[in-house]
C-alpha positions in Angstrom: 26.5 -10.0 30.7 22.8 -10.8 31.2 21.8 -7.2 30.6 23.8 -7.1 27.4 22.1 -10.3 26.1 18.7 -8.8 27.0 19.6 -5.6 25.2 20.6 -7.5 22.0 17.4 -9.5 22.2 15.4 -6.3 22.5 17.1 -4.8 19.5 16.3 -8.0 17.5 12.7 -7.8 18.6 12.4 -4.2 17.6 13.9 -4.8 14.1 11.6 -7.8 13.6 8.6 -5.8 14.6 9.5 -2.9 12.3 9.9 -5.4 9.4 6.6 -7.1 10.2 4.8 -3.7 10.2 5.8 -2.9 6.7 3.0 -4.1 4.5 4.0 -5.6 1.1 1.6 -4.3 -1.5 0.6 -6.5 -4.5 -1.3 -3.9 -6.5 0.2 -0.8 -8.0 -2.6 1.7 -8.6 -2.1 5.4 -9.3 -5.3 6.3 -7.5 -3.8 5.0 -4.2 -0.8 7.4 -4.3 -0.4 9.9 -1.5 1.1 13.3 -2.5 1.4 14.7 1.0 4.5 13.4 2.7 3.0 13.0 6.2 0.3 10.8 4.7 2.6 8.7 2.6 2.6 4.9 3.4 5.5 3.7 1.3 3.0 2.2 -1.1 5.2 2.8 -4.1 8.2 0.9 -2.7 6.9 -1.8 -0.3 6.5 -4.6 -2.8 8.4 -7.6 -4.1 11.5 -7.3 -6.3 10.9 -7.2 -10.1 8.5 -5.3 -12.5 5.3 -3.8 -11.3 2.9 -2.3 -13.9 1.1 0.8 -12.9 -2.7 0.8 -13.2 -5.5 3.3 -12.4 -5.1 5.6 -15.5 -6.1 5.3 -19.1 -3.6 3.8 -21.6 -4.1 4.8 -25.2 -0.8 3.8 -26.8 0.6 0.4 -25.9 3.4 0.3 -28.4 5.6 2.5 -26.2 6.4 1.9 -22.6 8.2 3.4 -19.6 10.3 1.7 -16.9 11.4 3.6 -13.8 14.1 2.6 -11.3 14.1 4.0 -7.8 17.2 4.9 -5.8 19.0 3.9 -2.6 17.3 4.4 0.8 19.3 4.4 4.1 18.1 2.6 7.1 15.3 4.4 8.9 14.1 6.4 5.9 10.4 6.5 6.3 9.2 7.9 3.0 10.8 5.5 0.6 9.4 6.0 -2.9 7.6 9.2 -2.1 9.9 11.1 -4.5 8.3 9.1 -7.4 4.6 9.9 -6.6 4.3 13.1 -8.5 6.7 12.1 -11.3 4.7 8.9 -12.0 1.5 11.0 -12.0 3.1 13.2 -14.6 4.2 10.3 -16.7 0.7 8.8 -16.6 -0.4 11.7 -18.7 1.4 10.1 -21.7 -1.2 7.3 -21.5 1.4 4.6 -22.1 2.2 1.5 -20.0 4.5 2.3 -17.0 6.4 -0.1 -14.8 8.4 0.3 -11.6 11.4 -2.0 -11.3 11.9 -2.8 -7.6 15.4 -4.1 -6.6 17.5 -4.6 -3.5 19.4 -1.3 -3.0 21.6 -3.0 -0.4 23.3 -4.9 -3.2 26.3 -3.7 -5.2 25.6 -1.9 -8.5 27.1 -4.5 -10.8 25.1 -7.2 -9.1 21.9 -5.3 -9.5 22.7 -4.5 -13.1 23.2 -8.1 -14.0 19.9 -9.1 -12.5 18.2 -6.2 -14.2 19.7 -7.1 -17.5 18.5 -10.7 -17.3 15.0 -9.6 -16.3 14.9 -7.0 -19.0 15.5 -9.6 -21.7 12.6 -11.6 -20.3 10.5 -8.4 -20.0 10.9 -7.7 -23.7 10.0 -11.2 -24.7 6.9 -11.1 -22.4 5.7 -7.8 -23.9 6.1 -8.3 -27.7 3.6 -5.5 -28.4 6.2 -2.9 -27.3 8.4 -1.4 -30.0 10.2 1.2 -27.9 11.0 1.9 -24.2 12.0 4.8 -22.0 14.0 3.8 -19.0 14.3 6.4 -16.2 16.6 5.8 -13.2 17.1 8.1 -10.3 20.1 8.3 -8.0 21.3 4.7 -7.4 18.8 3.6 -10.1 20.4 6.1 -12.4 23.7 4.3 -12.0 22.1 1.0 -12.7 20.6 2.3 -15.9 23.9 3.7 -17.0 25.7 0.4 -16.4 22.9 -1.4 -18.2 23.2 1.0 -21.2 26.8 -0.4 -21.6 25.5 -3.9 -21.8 22.2 -3.8 -23.6 22.3 -5.9 -26.8 18.6 -6.5 -27.2 16.8 -5.8 -30.5 14.6 -3.1 -28.9 16.0 0.5 -29.0 16.0 2.2 -25.7 16.0 5.8 -24.5 17.6 6.0 -21.1 17.6 8.9 -18.7 19.9 8.8 -15.7 18.8 11.5 -13.1 20.9 12.8 -10.2 23.1 9.7 -10.2 26.7 9.3 -8.9 28.0 7.7 -12.1 31.6 8.2 -11.0 31.0 6.1 -7.9 31.0 7.1 -4.2 33.3 6.2 -1.2 30.6 3.8 0.0 30.6 2.0 -3.4 34.4 1.9 -3.5 34.8 0.6 0.1 31.9 -1.9 0.2 31.7 -3.0 -3.4 35.2 -2.2 -4.7 33.3 -0.3 -7.5 34.4 2.8 -9.4 34.0 4.0 -13.0 37.2 6.0 -13.8 37.1 5.0 -17.4 33.6 6.5 -18.0 30.7 4.8 -19.8 30.6 3.3 -23.3 27.0 3.4 -24.3 25.7 0.8 -26.8 24.6 2.0 -30.2 20.9 1.0 -29.7 20.6 3.2 -26.6 20.0 6.9 -26.6 21.5 8.0 -23.2 21.0 11.2 -21.3 22.4 12.0 -17.9 20.7 14.8 -16.0 23.1 16.4 -13.4 22.0 18.5 -10.4 24.1 21.3 -9.0 26.6 19.6 -6.8 26.5 22.1 -3.9 22.7 22.0 -3.5 22.1 18.3 -4.0 21.4 16.8 -0.6 22.9 13.5 -1.5 26.2 14.8 -2.9 26.9 18.3 -1.5 29.1 16.9 1.4 31.3 15.1 -1.1 34.5 16.8 -2.0 34.0 16.2 -5.8 30.8 15.9 -7.7 30.2 12.1 -8.2 28.0 12.9 -11.2 30.9 14.0 -13.3 32.1 11.3 -15.7 32.9 10.7 -19.4 30.0 9.5 -21.6 30.9 7.9 -24.8 27.9 7.8 -27.2 25.8 9.6 -24.6 25.4 13.2 -23.4 24.5 15.1 -20.2 22.3 18.1 -19.3 23.0 20.4 -16.4 19.8 21.1 -14.4 19.0 24.7 -13.3 19.5 25.7 -9.7 15.8 26.5 -9.2 12.4 25.6 -10.5 10.4 28.7 -9.9 10.8 29.5 -6.2 11.9 25.9 -5.4 15.5 24.8 -5.1 16.0 22.0 -7.6 17.7 19.3 -5.5 18.2 15.6 -5.5 14.6 14.4 -5.4 12.7 17.2 -7.1 15.0 16.6 -10.1 12.8 13.6 -11.1 9.7 15.6 -11.5 11.6 18.4 -13.4 12.9 15.8 -15.9 9.5 14.2 -16.3 7.9 17.6 -16.9 10.7 18.4 -19.4 10.1 15.2 -21.3 6.4 15.8 -21.5 6.9 19.3 -22.7 9.3 18.1 -25.4 6.7 15.9 -27.1 
């Protein structure tokens, strides 16, 4: 019994130490990004919840802005946010304001969406110089942006991109959150919505699932199937972000 108590206390101490070692960053500067995984310090993700504006690059057009939403990270994942380093660098070439929206990925999707919707209304009011926004969400963040696109009734038109997202729901969401979207998504008229789907069998987040959780019905939105490869690289779950960002840049 004593040994068991000591073991539990040791586990608590380890978890506390791990939590204390994670530095919370207050700045969000492009020049501090690491692009080699072994050097990455979770700078992008270790910060407070809410909006964080990216600095460290020239901004020429402030009337248009971009908001990005990260995905879900399992316990022990040591490179949280790394998948956004190169995509954010690509987006900075547009020379427009960029924000990361940091949220608690351990919450259920509808709970996150409600918080995000409230904060988006405040965000628009606090940034009256903006007349248009792109919203890019990846994985779990892509689901949040899709749910949000059904609810957005603000005056500002939005262009929303949901990347490699399980819009139909997953077993974890159904069991832990009682969440599923069998009816599909009904996108608001003031939202231009695009879902970018990876190939089910080679997406590391989805390939073990019997059915592709990306498949759903989009009302007033459309989807694009991503290719299997980008040059010699397999286009999987995380690389899809950079591919979409490059595609958007090339389309302008």
